[in-house]
A tleap script that builds the chain and sets N, CA, C and O, in Angstrom:
source leaprc.protein.ff14SB
mol = sequence {
  NMET LEU PRO GLU GLU ASP LEU SER ARG LEU
  GLU GLU ASP LYS TYR TYR LEU PHE GLN ILE
  VAL GLY PHE SER VAL VAL THR GLU SER GLY
  GLU ARG VAL GLY SER VAL LYS ASP VAL LEU
  PHE ILE LYS ASP ASN ASP LEU LEU VAL ILE
  GLU ARG GLY GLY THR GLU ILE LEU ILE PRO
  PHE THR ASP ALA ILE CYS ALA ALA VAL ASN
  LEU GLU ALA ARG GLU ILE VAL ILE ARG PRO
  PRO GLU GLY LEU LEU ASP LEU ASN GLU CILE
}
set mol.1.N position { 111.090 87.394 110.478 }
set mol.1.CA position { 109.975 88.005 111.149 }
set mol.1.C position { 109.756 87.314 112.502 }
set mol.1.O position { 109.168 86.236 112.595 }
set mol.2.N position { 110.249 87.973 113.521 }
set mol.2.CA position { 110.101 87.448 114.875 }
set mol.2.C position { 109.238 88.397 115.688 }
set mol.2.O position { 109.221 89.601 115.435 }
set mol.3.N position { 108.538 87.866 116.643 }
set mol.3.CA position { 107.857 88.760 117.575 }
set mol.3.C position { 108.915 89.586 118.321 }
set mol.3.O position { 110.002 89.090 118.619 }
set mol.4.N position { 108.592 90.818 118.610 }
set mol.4.CA position { 109.563 91.712 119.250 }
set mol.4.C position { 110.119 91.136 120.548 }
set mol.4.O position { 111.293 91.338 120.856 }
set mol.5.N position { 109.294 90.424 121.314 }
set mol.5.CA position { 109.773 89.874 122.579 }
set mol.5.C position { 110.812 88.767 122.388 }
set mol.5.O position { 111.511 88.415 123.339 }
set mol.6.N position { 110.928 88.211 121.176 }
set mol.6.CA position { 111.916 87.173 120.901 }
set mol.6.C position { 113.252 87.723 120.399 }
set mol.6.O position { 114.203 86.963 120.220 }
set mol.7.N position { 113.330 89.025 120.171 }
set mol.7.CA position { 114.572 89.629 119.688 }
set mol.7.C position { 115.595 89.726 120.824 }
set mol.7.O position { 115.234 89.830 121.996 }
set mol.8.N position { 116.848 89.691 120.460 }
set mol.8.CA position { 117.927 89.833 121.449 }
set mol.8.C position { 117.872 91.213 122.081 }
set mol.8.O position { 117.578 92.206 121.415 }
set mol.9.N position { 118.162 91.261 123.382 }
set mol.9.CA position { 118.252 92.558 124.064 }
set mol.9.C position { 119.506 93.255 123.587 }
set mol.9.O position { 120.563 92.640 123.448 }
set mol.10.N position { 119.379 94.529 123.341 }
set mol.10.CA position { 120.512 95.310 122.863 }
set mol.10.C position { 121.133 96.096 124.004 }
set mol.10.O position { 120.515 96.310 125.046 }
set mol.11.N position { 122.364 96.518 123.784 }
set mol.11.CA position { 123.047 97.368 124.761 }
set mol.11.C position { 122.299 98.690 124.890 }
set mol.11.O position { 121.516 99.067 124.018 }
set mol.12.N position { 122.555 99.380 125.986 }
set mol.12.CA position { 121.946 100.693 126.190 }
set mol.12.C position { 122.302 101.611 125.024 }
set mol.12.O position { 123.423 101.565 124.518 }
set mol.13.N position { 121.364 102.436 124.600 }
set mol.13.CA position { 121.506 103.371 123.485 }
set mol.13.C position { 121.623 102.683 122.126 }
set mol.13.O position { 122.010 103.322 121.148 }
set mol.14.N position { 121.299 101.408 122.050 }
set mol.14.CA position { 121.234 100.690 120.779 }
set mol.14.C position { 119.765 100.381 120.501 }
set mol.14.O position { 118.956 100.317 121.427 }
set mol.15.N position { 119.427 100.193 119.244 }
set mol.15.CA position { 118.030 99.976 118.874 }
set mol.15.C position { 117.964 99.241 117.544 }
set mol.15.O position { 118.928 99.219 116.778 }
set mol.16.N position { 116.823 98.649 117.289 }
set mol.16.CA position { 116.528 98.074 115.984 }
set mol.16.C position { 115.933 99.183 115.124 }
set mol.16.O position { 115.202 100.037 115.627 }
set mol.17.N position { 116.242 99.173 113.831 }
set mol.17.CA position { 115.765 100.247 112.964 }
set mol.17.C position { 114.239 100.343 112.923 }
set mol.17.O position { 113.697 101.441 112.801 }
set mol.18.N position { 113.539 99.214 113.023 }
set mol.18.CA position { 112.080 99.291 112.982 }
set mol.18.C position { 111.535 100.084 114.164 }
set mol.18.O position { 110.421 100.603 114.094 }
set mol.19.N position { 112.294 100.186 115.241 }
set mol.19.CA position { 111.823 100.886 116.437 }
set mol.19.C position { 111.769 102.401 116.253 }
set mol.19.O position { 111.065 103.082 116.999 }
set mol.20.N position { 112.497 102.941 115.275 }
set mol.20.CA position { 112.502 104.402 115.115 }
set mol.20.C position { 111.373 104.906 114.211 }
set mol.20.O position { 111.185 106.114 114.073 }
set mol.21.N position { 110.623 103.987 113.594 }
set mol.21.CA position { 109.474 104.410 112.793 }
set mol.21.C position { 108.487 105.114 113.725 }
set mol.21.O position { 108.114 104.587 114.773 }
set mol.22.N position { 108.077 106.303 113.324 }
set mol.22.CA position { 107.188 107.124 114.152 }
set mol.22.C position { 107.912 108.190 114.958 }
set mol.22.O position { 107.270 109.093 115.495 }
set mol.23.N position { 109.238 108.105 115.055 }
set mol.23.CA position { 109.996 109.120 115.796 }
set mol.23.C position { 109.871 110.476 115.110 }
set mol.23.O position { 109.782 110.553 113.885 }
set mol.24.N position { 109.865 111.544 115.905 }
set mol.24.CA position { 109.937 112.904 115.373 }
set mol.24.C position { 111.357 113.168 114.900 }
set mol.24.O position { 112.318 112.627 115.448 }
set mol.25.N position { 111.478 114.005 113.878 }
set mol.25.CA position { 112.791 114.415 113.368 }
set mol.25.C position { 112.866 115.928 113.486 }
set mol.25.O position { 111.995 116.644 112.994 }
set mol.26.N position { 113.919 116.409 114.145 }
set mol.26.CA position { 114.130 117.843 114.334 }
set mol.26.C position { 115.574 118.183 113.992 }
set mol.26.O position { 116.458 117.331 114.070 }
set mol.27.N position { 115.804 119.443 113.610 }
set mol.27.CA position { 117.169 119.895 113.362 }
set mol.27.C position { 117.822 120.258 114.694 }
set mol.27.O position { 117.143 120.372 115.715 }
set mol.28.N position { 119.129 120.437 114.676 }
set mol.28.CA position { 119.837 120.823 115.904 }
set mol.28.C position { 119.343 122.155 116.448 }
set mol.28.O position { 119.446 122.415 117.647 }
set mol.29.N position { 118.802 123.007 115.567 }
set mol.29.CA position { 118.282 124.296 116.022 }
set mol.29.C position { 116.847 124.194 116.537 }
set mol.29.O position { 116.277 125.196 116.969 }
set mol.30.N position { 116.250 122.987 116.498 }
set mol.30.CA position { 114.924 122.772 117.045 }
set mol.30.C position { 113.789 122.822 116.036 }
set mol.30.O position { 112.628 122.669 116.416 }
set mol.31.N position { 114.094 123.034 114.750 }
set mol.31.CA position { 113.047 123.063 113.726 }
set mol.31.C position { 112.501 121.653 113.505 }
set mol.31.O position { 113.259 120.714 113.264 }
set mol.32.N position { 111.182 121.520 113.590 }
set mol.32.CA position { 110.562 120.210 113.352 }
set mol.32.C position { 110.563 119.933 111.857 }
set mol.32.O position { 110.088 120.750 111.068 }
set mol.33.N position { 111.096 118.779 111.471 }
set mol.33.CA position { 111.178 118.387 110.070 }
set mol.33.C position { 110.006 117.489 109.700 }
set mol.33.O position { 109.420 117.656 108.630 }
set mol.34.N position { 109.659 116.554 110.552 }
set mol.34.CA position { 108.573 115.616 110.282 }
set mol.34.C position { 108.711 114.400 111.167 }
set mol.34.O position { 109.252 114.478 112.270 }
set mol.35.N position { 108.210 113.253 110.671 }
set mol.35.CA position { 108.327 112.019 111.445 }
set mol.35.C position { 108.768 110.882 110.527 }
set mol.35.O position { 108.491 110.887 109.327 }
set mol.36.N position { 109.454 109.916 111.113 }
set mol.36.CA position { 109.974 108.781 110.356 }
set mol.36.C position { 108.808 107.892 109.939 }
set mol.36.O position { 108.074 107.372 110.780 }
set mol.37.N position { 108.650 107.727 108.635 }
set mol.37.CA position { 107.598 106.882 108.092 }
set mol.37.C position { 108.120 105.483 107.796 }
set mol.37.O position { 107.388 104.500 107.910 }
set mol.38.N position { 109.405 105.401 107.410 }
set mol.38.CA position { 109.988 104.127 107.020 }
set mol.38.C position { 111.498 104.279 106.980 }
set mol.38.O position { 112.023 105.389 107.063 }
set mol.39.N position { 112.196 103.151 106.853 }
set mol.39.CA position { 113.640 103.132 106.649 }
set mol.39.C position { 113.897 102.301 105.403 }
set mol.39.O position { 113.466 101.151 105.311 }
set mol.40.N position { 114.607 102.895 104.439 }
set mol.40.CA position { 114.978 102.175 103.224 }
set mol.40.C position { 116.381 101.622 103.413 }
set mol.40.O position { 117.297 102.349 103.800 }
set mol.41.N position { 116.544 100.346 103.140 }
set mol.41.CA position { 117.839 99.699 103.308 }
set mol.41.C position { 118.513 99.640 101.944 }
set mol.41.O position { 118.169 98.811 101.102 }
set mol.42.N position { 119.466 100.521 101.743 }
set mol.42.CA position { 120.193 100.619 100.487 }
set mol.42.C position { 121.655 100.317 100.779 }
set mol.42.O position { 122.186 100.718 101.815 }
set mol.43.N position { 122.291 99.619 99.876 }
set mol.43.CA position { 123.694 99.249 100.077 }
set mol.43.C position { 124.518 100.472 100.486 }
set mol.43.O position { 124.475 101.509 99.824 }
set mol.44.N position { 125.251 100.343 101.560 }
set mol.44.CA position { 126.180 101.346 102.076 }
set mol.44.C position { 125.530 102.589 102.679 }
set mol.44.O position { 126.245 103.443 103.204 }
set mol.45.N position { 124.186 102.727 102.625 }
set mol.45.CA position { 123.604 103.945 103.160 }
set mol.45.C position { 122.100 103.777 103.355 }
set mol.45.O position { 121.343 103.825 102.385 }
set mol.46.N position { 121.662 103.582 104.586 }
set mol.46.CA position { 120.228 103.512 104.850 }
set mol.46.C position { 119.639 104.918 104.751 }
set mol.46.O position { 120.318 105.908 105.022 }
set mol.47.N position { 118.379 104.990 104.365 }
set mol.47.CA position { 117.702 106.276 104.232 }
set mol.47.C position { 116.471 106.309 105.117 }
set mol.47.O position { 115.720 105.336 105.184 }
set mol.48.N position { 116.265 107.424 105.792 }
set mol.48.CA position { 115.038 107.644 106.539 }
set mol.48.C position { 114.021 108.248 105.581 }
set mol.48.O position { 114.328 109.205 104.870 }
set mol.49.N position { 112.821 107.699 105.558 }
set mol.49.CA position { 111.721 108.295 104.802 }
set mol.49.C position { 110.948 109.128 105.808 }
set mol.49.O position { 110.357 108.598 106.749 }
set mol.50.N position { 110.956 110.439 105.600 }
set mol.50.CA position { 110.349 111.375 106.542 }
set mol.50.C position { 109.060 111.925 105.960 }
set mol.50.O position { 109.052 112.458 104.850 }
set mol.51.N position { 107.968 111.797 106.707 }
set mol.51.CA position { 106.686 112.402 106.339 }
set mol.51.C position { 106.747 113.857 106.774 }
set mol.51.O position { 106.936 114.165 107.951 }
set mol.52.N position { 106.580 114.753 105.787 }
set mol.52.CA position { 106.703 116.185 106.079 }
set mol.52.C position { 105.600 116.941 105.351 }
set mol.52.O position { 105.688 117.166 104.144 }
set mol.53.N position { 104.582 117.324 106.070 }
set mol.53.CA position { 103.525 118.141 105.487 }
set mol.53.C position { 102.882 117.548 104.252 }
set mol.53.O position { 102.660 118.259 103.272 }
set mol.54.N position { 102.579 116.270 104.275 }
set mol.54.CA position { 101.923 115.630 103.144 }
set mol.54.C position { 102.863 115.142 102.057 }
set mol.54.O position { 102.413 114.538 101.083 }
set mol.55.N position { 104.158 115.388 102.200 }
set mol.55.CA position { 105.140 114.881 101.246 }
set mol.55.C position { 106.142 114.010 102.000 }
set mol.55.O position { 106.151 113.967 103.230 }
set mol.56.N position { 106.969 113.332 101.248 }
set mol.56.CA position { 108.025 112.515 101.842 }
set mol.56.C position { 109.376 113.040 101.380 }
set mol.56.O position { 109.552 113.413 100.220 }
set mol.57.N position { 110.326 113.061 102.307 }
set mol.57.CA position { 111.700 113.403 101.955 }
set mol.57.C position { 112.602 112.278 102.442 }
set mol.57.O position { 112.269 111.557 103.383 }
set mol.58.N position { 113.737 112.145 101.791 }
set mol.58.CA position { 114.708 111.118 102.156 }
set mol.58.C position { 115.893 111.774 102.835 }
set mol.58.O position { 116.417 112.781 102.358 }
set mol.59.N position { 116.313 111.201 103.948 }
set mol.59.CA position { 117.465 111.718 104.681 }
set mol.59.C position { 118.421 110.562 104.918 }
set mol.59.O position { 118.030 109.548 105.496 }
set mol.60.N position { 119.680 110.698 104.477 }
set mol.60.CA position { 120.657 109.637 104.744 }
set mol.60.C position { 120.786 109.422 106.257 }
set mol.60.O position { 120.934 110.375 107.021 }
set mol.61.N position { 120.729 108.180 106.661 }
set mol.61.CA position { 120.825 107.836 108.073 }
set mol.61.C position { 122.287 107.554 108.389 }
set mol.61.O position { 122.690 106.407 108.586 }
set mol.62.N position { 123.070 108.626 108.432 }
set mol.62.CA position { 124.509 108.544 108.668 }
set mol.62.C position { 124.867 109.380 109.885 }
set mol.62.O position { 124.108 110.264 110.283 }
set mol.63.N position { 126.020 109.103 110.474 }
set mol.63.CA position { 126.484 109.884 111.626 }
set mol.63.C position { 126.703 111.345 111.261 }
set mol.63.O position { 126.521 112.226 112.101 }
set mol.64.N position { 127.089 111.611 110.022 }
set mol.64.CA position { 127.350 112.990 109.601 }
set mol.64.C position { 126.078 113.837 109.598 }
set mol.64.O position { 126.147 115.048 109.803 }
set mol.65.N position { 124.931 113.224 109.371 }
set mol.65.CA position { 123.672 113.967 109.291 }
set mol.65.C position { 122.807 113.751 110.525 }
set mol.65.O position { 122.202 114.699 111.027 }
set mol.66.N position { 122.739 112.539 111.014 }
set mol.66.CA position { 121.917 112.234 112.191 }
set mol.66.C position { 122.780 112.354 113.440 }
set mol.66.O position { 123.570 111.465 113.759 }
set mol.67.N position { 122.613 113.470 114.134 }
set mol.67.CA position { 123.453 113.781 115.281 }
set mol.67.C position { 123.126 112.933 116.505 }
set mol.67.O position { 124.016 112.581 117.278 }
set mol.68.N position { 121.836 112.606 116.680 }
set mol.68.CA position { 121.439 111.865 117.884 }
set mol.68.C position { 120.117 111.160 117.667 }
set mol.68.O position { 119.241 111.648 116.953 }
set mol.69.N position { 119.990 110.005 118.296 }
set mol.69.CA position { 118.724 109.276 118.352 }
set mol.69.C position { 118.379 109.168 119.828 }
set mol.69.O position { 119.075 108.503 120.595 }
set mol.70.N position { 117.293 109.830 120.216 }
set mol.70.CA position { 116.865 109.842 121.610 }
set mol.70.C position { 115.677 108.885 121.753 }
set mol.70.O position { 114.549 109.206 121.379 }
set mol.71.N position { 115.962 107.700 122.306 }
set mol.71.CA position { 114.926 106.680 122.423 }
set mol.71.C position { 113.815 107.097 123.378 }
set mol.71.O position { 112.642 106.841 123.105 }
set mol.72.N position { 114.159 107.728 124.479 }
set mol.72.CA position { 113.147 108.124 125.462 }
set mol.72.C position { 112.210 109.190 124.906 }
set mol.72.O position { 111.001 109.135 125.128 }
set mol.73.N position { 112.769 110.163 124.182 }
set mol.73.CA position { 111.956 111.245 123.627 }
set mol.73.C position { 111.332 110.859 122.284 }
set mol.73.O position { 110.516 111.602 121.740 }
set mol.74.N position { 111.720 109.690 121.750 }
set mol.74.CA position { 111.267 109.237 120.429 }
set mol.74.C position { 111.550 110.312 119.382 }
set mol.74.O position { 110.662 110.765 118.660 }
set mol.75.N position { 112.832 110.704 119.332 }
set mol.75.CA position { 113.233 111.829 118.490 }
set mol.75.C position { 114.606 111.587 117.869 }
set mol.75.O position { 115.494 111.019 118.505 }
set mol.76.N position { 114.768 112.023 116.630 }
set mol.76.CA position { 116.059 111.994 115.946 }
set mol.76.C position { 116.436 113.439 115.651 }
set mol.76.O position { 115.650 114.187 115.069 }
set mol.77.N position { 117.642 113.829 116.053 }
set mol.77.CA position { 118.151 115.171 115.808 }
set mol.77.C position { 119.090 115.088 114.610 }
set mol.77.O position { 120.004 114.265 114.571 }
set mol.78.N position { 118.841 115.969 113.622 }
set mol.78.CA position { 119.666 115.951 112.405 }
set mol.78.C position { 120.378 117.276 112.206 }
set mol.78.O position { 119.961 118.313 112.721 }
set mol.79.N position { 121.474 117.216 111.439 }
set mol.79.CA position { 122.171 118.417 110.984 }
set mol.79.C position { 122.277 118.312 109.460 }
set mol.79.O position { 123.315 117.919 108.926 }
set mol.80.N position { 121.190 118.668 108.768 }
set mol.80.CA position { 121.166 118.494 107.319 }
set mol.80.C position { 122.050 119.515 106.606 }
set mol.80.O position { 122.079 120.685 106.989 }
set mol.81.N position { 122.767 119.082 105.577 }
set mol.81.CA position { 123.508 120.039 104.770 }
set mol.81.C position { 122.523 121.001 104.102 }
set mol.81.O position { 121.364 120.653 103.877 }
set mol.82.N position { 122.980 122.182 103.796 }
set mol.82.CA position { 122.129 123.190 103.180 }
set mol.82.C position { 121.455 122.627 101.925 }
set mol.82.O position { 122.114 122.048 101.061 }
set mol.83.N position { 120.149 122.803 101.839 }
set mol.83.CA position { 119.380 122.385 100.674 }
set mol.83.C position { 118.841 120.966 100.720 }
set mol.83.O position { 117.964 120.626 99.926 }
set mol.84.N position { 119.339 120.122 101.627 }
set mol.84.CA position { 118.896 118.722 101.668 }
set mol.84.C position { 117.383 118.600 101.868 }
set mol.84.O position { 116.734 117.779 101.220 }
set mol.85.N position { 116.840 119.395 102.740 }
set mol.85.CA position { 115.411 119.275 103.046 }
set mol.85.C position { 114.530 119.772 101.907 }
set mol.85.O position { 113.336 119.474 101.874 }
set mol.86.N position { 115.101 120.521 100.981 }
set mol.86.CA position { 114.335 121.050 99.850 }
set mol.86.C position { 114.528 120.235 98.576 }
set mol.86.O position { 113.627 120.184 97.739 }
set mol.87.N position { 115.684 119.599 98.414 }
set mol.87.CA position { 116.016 118.961 97.143 }
set mol.87.C position { 115.433 117.581 96.951 }
set mol.87.O position { 115.150 117.200 95.816 }
set mol.88.N position { 115.244 116.828 97.990 }
set mol.88.CA position { 114.908 115.431 97.776 }
set mol.88.C position { 113.466 115.069 98.098 }
set mol.88.O position { 113.202 113.982 98.611 }
set mol.89.N position { 112.523 115.970 97.803 }
set mol.89.CA position { 111.130 115.611 97.993 }
set mol.89.C position { 110.741 114.571 96.956 }
set mol.89.O position { 111.110 114.683 95.787 }
set mol.90.N position { 109.982 113.541 97.389 }
set mol.90.CA position { 109.542 112.514 96.435 }
set mol.90.C position { 108.030 112.471 96.391 }
set mol.90.O position { 107.456 111.674 95.650 }
savepdb mol mol.pdb
quit
């Protein structure tokens, strides 16, 4: 637990995972999914916890699903496989 100002500077387009909490999540077609509430660190596959209309859904934080992380817009663009947004409500 370090103060943010004590963390190492990262290369351009790199970020710490805690920095994406609060980012909007949208699909490639522009549909708003929700916002990042948390990141779960699970062996071999981190998961985004997305707040969506009073519920939470889990989205694997992988290159195959997360197409882009836009730091300036505070937005993550995803390409979810069919049914992902409906199946994993917790």
